[in-house]
C-alpha positions as CSV (number, residue, x, y, z in Angstrom):
1,M,4.1,-12.5,-1.4
2,S,4.6,-8.6,-2.2
3,A,1.4,-8.4,-3.2
4,N,0.0,-9.0,0.3
5,V,-3.5,-10.0,-0.6
6,E,-5.3,-11.7,1.9
7,Q,-5.8,-15.4,1.0
8,W,-7.5,-18.5,2.5
9,G,-6.6,-21.8,1.1
10,K,-7.4,-21.5,-2.7
11,M,-9.5,-18.4,-2.4
12,A,-8.4,-14.7,-2.0
13,S,-10.0,-11.6,-1.2
14,F,-9.5,-9.7,-4.6
15,A,-11.6,-8.8,-7.5
16,S,-10.7,-7.2,-10.9
17,L,-12.4,-5.9,-14.1
18,R,-10.9,-7.1,-17.3
19,S,-7.1,-7.1,-16.3
20,P,-5.8,-9.6,-13.8
21,A,-2.9,-8.1,-11.7
22,W,0.7,-8.6,-12.2
23,W,0.8,-11.6,-9.6
24,D,-0.7,-14.7,-10.0
25,I,-2.3,-16.6,-7.0
26,D,-5.5,-18.9,-6.6
27,G,-9.0,-17.6,-6.0
28,A,-8.3,-14.0,-7.5
29,F,-11.4,-13.0,-9.1
30,T,-11.4,-11.7,-12.7
31,V,-14.7,-10.4,-14.7
32,D,-14.9,-9.4,-18.4
33,K,-17.8,-6.9,-18.0
34,P,-18.5,-4.3,-15.2
35,M,-20.7,-5.8,-12.5
36,P,-22.6,-3.7,-9.8
37,I,-20.7,-2.5,-6.9
38,M,-22.0,-4.7,-4.0
39,A,-22.1,-7.8,-6.4
40,F,-18.2,-7.0,-7.3
41,A,-17.6,-6.5,-3.6
42,G,-18.7,-9.9,-3.0
43,E,-16.7,-11.7,-5.4
44,A,-13.6,-10.1,-3.5
45,H,-14.7,-11.4,-0.1
46,L,-15.3,-8.0,1.0
47,L,-19.4,-8.4,2.4
48,G,-20.6,-9.4,5.6
49,W,-17.5,-9.1,7.7
50,D,-19.5,-7.0,10.8
51,V,-16.6,-5.5,12.0
52,R,-17.4,-4.8,15.5
53,K,-15.6,-3.7,18.9
54,V,-15.9,-6.0,22.0
55,N,-15.5,-4.8,25.3
56,L,-13.4,-7.6,27.1
57,A,-14.8,-7.1,30.3
58,D,-17.9,-8.6,28.5
59,V,-16.5,-11.6,27.2
60,L,-14.2,-12.6,30.2
61,P,-14.7,-14.2,33.4
62,S,-16.4,-11.8,35.8
63,D,-13.5,-12.0,38.1
64,F,-11.3,-10.4,35.9
65,R,-10.8,-6.6,36.8
66,F,-10.0,-3.6,34.4
67,T,-8.3,-0.8,35.3
68,T,-9.1,0.8,32.1
69,E,-12.0,0.0,29.5
70,T,-10.4,-2.3,27.3
71,H,-11.6,-2.8,23.5
72,L,-10.8,-5.3,20.8
73,I,-11.8,-4.9,17.1
74,V,-13.2,-8.1,15.5
75,R,-14.7,-9.4,12.2
76,T,-16.6,-12.2,11.2
77,N,-14.6,-14.4,8.7
78,P,-16.2,-14.2,5.2
79,Y,-14.6,-17.7,4.6
80,D,-15.2,-19.9,7.6
81,Q,-17.6,-17.7,9.6
82,G,-15.1,-17.6,12.6
83,T,-14.1,-14.5,14.8
84,D,-11.0,-12.8,13.6
85,V,-9.4,-10.2,16.3
86,F,-7.7,-7.3,14.6
87,G,-6.2,-6.1,17.9
88,P,-7.1,-3.6,20.5
89,V,-8.5,-0.3,19.9
90,G,-9.3,2.8,21.9
91,R,-12.9,3.7,23.7
92,I,-13.9,6.1,20.7
93,F,-12.9,3.8,17.9
94,E,-15.8,3.5,15.6
95,P,-16.0,0.6,12.9
96,Y,-16.8,1.2,9.5
97,Q,-18.3,-1.5,7.2
98,N,-16.9,-2.6,3.7
99,E,-20.4,-2.1,2.6
100,E,-20.6,1.4,3.7
101,L,-16.9,2.2,2.2
102,A,-18.5,0.9,-1.3
103,E,-21.5,2.9,-1.1
104,L,-19.2,5.9,-1.3
105,A,-18.4,5.2,-4.6
106,V,-21.6,6.8,-6.1
107,T,-20.7,10.0,-4.7
108,F,-17.7,10.9,-6.8
109,G,-17.6,12.5,-9.9
110,S,-20.5,13.3,-12.2
111,G,-19.7,10.1,-14.3
112,D,-21.0,6.4,-13.8
113,Y,-17.7,5.1,-12.1
114,R,-17.5,1.4,-12.3
115,A,-15.9,-1.0,-10.1
116,E,-12.2,-1.8,-10.8
117,T,-10.3,-3.6,-8.1
118,M,-11.2,-4.4,-4.7
119,G,-9.6,-6.3,-2.4
120,A,-8.3,-6.8,1.4
121,L,-4.3,-6.9,2.4
122,G,-2.4,-9.3,4.9
123,N,-4.9,-10.4,7.3
124,G,-7.7,-8.4,6.2
125,A,-7.2,-5.1,8.3
126,T,-6.5,-3.0,5.2
127,V,-9.3,-2.7,2.8
128,F,-8.9,-0.9,-0.7
129,M,-11.5,-0.4,-3.4
130,S,-10.7,1.3,-7.0
131,F,-13.3,2.6,-9.4
132,A,-12.8,3.8,-12.7
133,H,-14.0,7.0,-14.6
134,P,-15.8,5.6,-18.0
135,D,-14.0,8.4,-20.0
136,D,-10.1,8.2,-20.2
137,I,-8.6,12.0,-20.9
138,V,-7.2,11.6,-24.2
139,L,-4.5,14.2,-25.4
140,D,-4.6,14.7,-29.2
141,P,-7.3,12.4,-29.8
142,N,-6.5,12.5,-33.6
143,G,-2.9,12.2,-33.4
144,G,-0.9,10.6,-30.3
145,A,-4.0,9.7,-28.8
146,D,-2.4,9.5,-25.4
147,R,-4.5,8.0,-22.6
148,I,-4.8,8.9,-19.0
149,K,-6.8,6.8,-16.7
150,R,-9.1,8.3,-14.1
151,Y,-9.7,6.5,-11.0
152,V,-11.1,7.2,-7.6
153,M,-9.4,5.0,-4.9
154,L,-11.0,4.2,-1.2
155,H,-8.9,2.7,1.7
156,M,-9.4,2.0,5.4
157,R,-7.9,-0.1,8.2
158,H,-10.2,-2.1,10.7
159,D,-7.1,-2.5,12.8
160,G,-7.3,0.9,15.1
161,T,-4.8,2.8,12.8
162,G,-5.3,5.1,9.9
163,K,-8.5,7.0,8.6
164,V,-11.3,6.6,6.3
165,T,-9.9,7.8,3.2
166,G,-11.0,8.8,-0.6
167,R,-8.8,9.8,-3.3
168,K,-8.6,10.9,-7.1
169,C,-5.7,9.2,-8.2
170,N,-4.1,8.0,-11.8
171,T,-3.2,4.4,-10.5
172,R,-5.0,1.0,-10.7
173,V,-4.5,-0.5,-7.3
174,V,-4.1,-4.5,-7.2
175,C,-1.5,-5.2,-4.3
176,K,0.3,-3.3,-1.1
177,N,2.6,-1.5,-3.6
178,T,0.1,0.2,-5.8
179,L,-2.1,1.2,-3.1
180,N,1.1,3.1,-1.8
181,V,1.7,4.6,-4.8
182,A,-2.4,5.7,-5.0
183,I,-1.7,7.0,-1.2
184,G,1.1,9.0,-2.5
185,E,-0.2,10.7,-5.8
186,S,-0.8,14.6,-4.9
187,S,-4.5,14.8,-5.5
188,P,-8.0,15.8,-4.2
189,D,-8.7,13.7,-1.2
190,F,-10.9,13.4,2.0
191,A,-10.0,11.5,5.4
192,A,-12.1,10.8,8.5
193,K,-11.1,9.2,11.8
194,H,-12.8,6.3,13.0
195,S,-14.8,8.2,15.8
196,P,-18.6,8.8,17.0
197,N,-19.1,11.7,14.5
198,M,-17.3,9.9,11.4
199,R,-20.3,9.3,9.3
200,D,-21.1,13.0,9.6
201,R,-17.7,14.2,8.6
202,I,-17.8,11.4,5.6
203,K,-20.6,13.2,4.2
204,I,-17.8,15.4,3.0
205,A,-17.5,12.8,0.2
206,T,-20.8,14.0,-1.5
207,E,-19.3,17.5,-1.8
208,L,-15.9,15.9,-3.3
209,A,-17.8,15.1,-6.3
210,G,-17.4,18.7,-8.1
211,Y,-13.7,18.8,-6.8
212,V,-13.0,15.6,-8.6
213,D,-14.4,16.8,-11.6
214,A,-12.7,20.4,-11.2
215,Y,-9.4,18.7,-10.5
216,D,-9.6,16.6,-13.7
217,A,-10.6,19.6,-15.6
218,V,-7.3,21.5,-14.4
219,F,-5.3,18.6,-15.0
220,E,-6.2,18.2,-18.4
221,A,-6.0,21.9,-19.3
222,E,-2.3,21.7,-18.1
223,A,-1.5,18.5,-20.1
224,Q,-3.0,20.0,-23.2
225,L,-0.6,22.9,-22.5
226,L,2.3,20.7,-22.4
227,Y,1.2,18.8,-25.3
228,A,0.9,22.1,-27.5
229,R,4.2,23.2,-26.8
230,P,7.2,21.9,-29.1
231,V,10.5,20.6,-27.5
232,T,13.2,19.9,-29.9
233,D,16.5,17.6,-29.2
234,S,18.4,20.4,-28.6
235,A,16.0,22.4,-26.3
236,F,15.4,18.8,-24.1
237,W,19.3,18.4,-23.9
238,G,19.6,22.0,-22.6
239,I,17.0,21.0,-19.9
240,V,18.9,18.1,-19.2
241,K,22.1,19.8,-18.4
242,D,20.6,22.5,-16.5
243,V,19.2,19.6,-14.0
244,F,22.1,17.2,-14.3
245,P,25.2,19.8,-14.9
246,E,28.1,18.2,-16.2
247,P,30.8,18.1,-13.5
248,D,33.6,20.4,-13.7
249,K,36.4,17.7,-12.7
250,D,36.0,14.0,-13.0
251,V,36.5,12.8,-9.5
252,K,35.6,9.3,-8.5
253,G,34.4,8.7,-11.6
254,S,31.7,11.3,-11.5
255,L,32.1,12.3,-15.3
256,A,31.2,8.3,-16.3
257,K,28.1,8.6,-13.9
258,W,26.9,11.7,-15.5
259,T,27.4,10.5,-18.9
260,S,25.4,7.0,-17.9
261,K,22.9,9.1,-16.4
262,T,22.2,11.8,-19.3
263,D,22.7,9.2,-21.8
264,T,19.8,7.3,-20.3
265,L,17.6,10.3,-19.7
266,V,18.2,11.0,-23.5
267,S,17.5,7.6,-24.8
268,T,14.4,7.7,-22.8
269,W,13.5,10.8,-24.5
270,N,14.1,9.1,-28.0
271,G,11.9,6.5,-27.4
272,A,14.2,3.5,-26.2
273,T,11.9,2.1,-23.8
274,G,8.9,2.4,-26.2
275,S,6.6,3.9,-23.4
276,M,6.1,6.9,-25.5
277,G,6.6,6.2,-29.1
278,N,3.0,7.6,-29.8
279,L,3.8,11.0,-28.5
280,P,5.2,13.9,-30.6
281,K,8.4,15.7,-29.0
282,N,6.6,18.2,-26.9
283,A,6.6,19.7,-23.5
284,W,4.4,16.5,-22.2
285,R,7.1,14.0,-23.7
286,A,9.5,15.8,-22.1
287,L,8.2,15.7,-18.5
288,Q,7.0,11.9,-19.1
289,A,10.9,11.2,-19.8
290,F,12.0,12.9,-16.8
291,T,9.0,11.1,-14.9
292,E,9.9,7.9,-16.1
293,H,13.7,8.3,-15.3
294,N,13.2,9.3,-11.7
295,Q,10.2,6.8,-11.5
296,W,11.8,3.7,-13.1
297,Q,15.5,4.0,-13.5
298,R,16.5,5.4,-10.0
299,Q,19.3,3.9,-8.0
300,L,17.4,1.1,-5.2
301,R,19.0,1.1,-2.0
302,S,19.5,-2.0,-0.5
303,D,17.0,-3.8,-3.4
304,N,14.3,-2.2,-1.5
305,V,11.5,-2.1,-4.2
306,D,8.9,-0.4,-1.7
307,N,10.9,2.4,-0.7
308,A,11.6,3.3,-4.3
309,L,7.8,3.1,-5.2
310,A,6.8,5.1,-2.4
311,A,9.5,7.9,-2.9
312,G,8.6,8.1,-6.6
313,A,5.0,8.1,-5.9
314,G,5.4,11.3,-3.7
315,F,6.0,10.2,-0.1
316,D,9.5,11.7,-0.4
317,P,9.6,15.5,-0.3
318,V,13.0,15.8,-2.1
319,T,11.2,13.8,-5.0
320,N,8.4,15.9,-5.1
321,A,10.3,19.0,-5.1
322,F,12.6,17.6,-8.1
323,R,9.5,16.6,-10.0
324,Q,7.8,19.9,-9.4
325,S,11.2,22.1,-10.7
326,I,11.2,19.8,-13.9
327,H,7.6,20.7,-14.7
328,D,8.7,24.3,-14.0
329,R,11.7,24.1,-15.9
330,I,10.0,22.3,-18.8
331,L,7.4,25.3,-19.0
332,T,10.1,27.7,-19.8
333,V,10.8,26.2,-23.0
334,T,9.5,27.7,-26.2
335,A,11.1,25.6,-28.8
């Protein structure tokens, strides 16, 4: 399944606060009220793995001769207590426990972040944990009251690849796709390789607390600036024509394609998708219209949804440059 959540019979390595994931599988845990972080991790079957490095020379017959030191990374399976092998790792690879990852949550921000989602993907090699700030960013609280969720996402792999990472993001992670989206967001983060000095380096996470709050403050100030700047229909149309100029000649249906694209964008601006009906016509709404068009109305190549989500989330430099140019162009509008 595209969610890629680890399953074991009718059990699953996933827990969620209040809102269940978009996918529907047996064993996914949903709770109505916030829980202590470690208890929440237990419901996601993430505790007691004892991820460890095994030297093959210690477990194979003594007449096996190794030309190099060879290690495997293994865990205790949380469902049947058997031993799962994630794969070979280098000599300096240092395991990091899921319990240690969960404990990092208390180092982020000044607020009391609550456990929002936790899970393991594939065969358990990938683990993610998403924590929500209790206070949303609210633009125009007495009017449109547009809410922006604030999350911290922690992520690592146990198979010898990747790093232990922490990231400020606005994505609620529930599956492989949304994990890719969160990883792709341009936001404060930290990363530490699985090395002997990893834990010393991960202490940088405690220094990130103020950084996360500072990022939120800058983001909110920028959003409020855009929200306070009116944009008329004619001004929005001017931006559209600047971004997508009308073709001089109708070559291979180029005029029809241009008309379809710009009509769709203007319809989004006018509320056809129902995603921004609470917003006045301002620069913030203009940015959301272009972002929605770029994210969800892009043409898929070979129906590859994963690639489309990854590109829309920030993995594609061309997409990133496009969105930045839209932001800069919208800021030039005065009315």
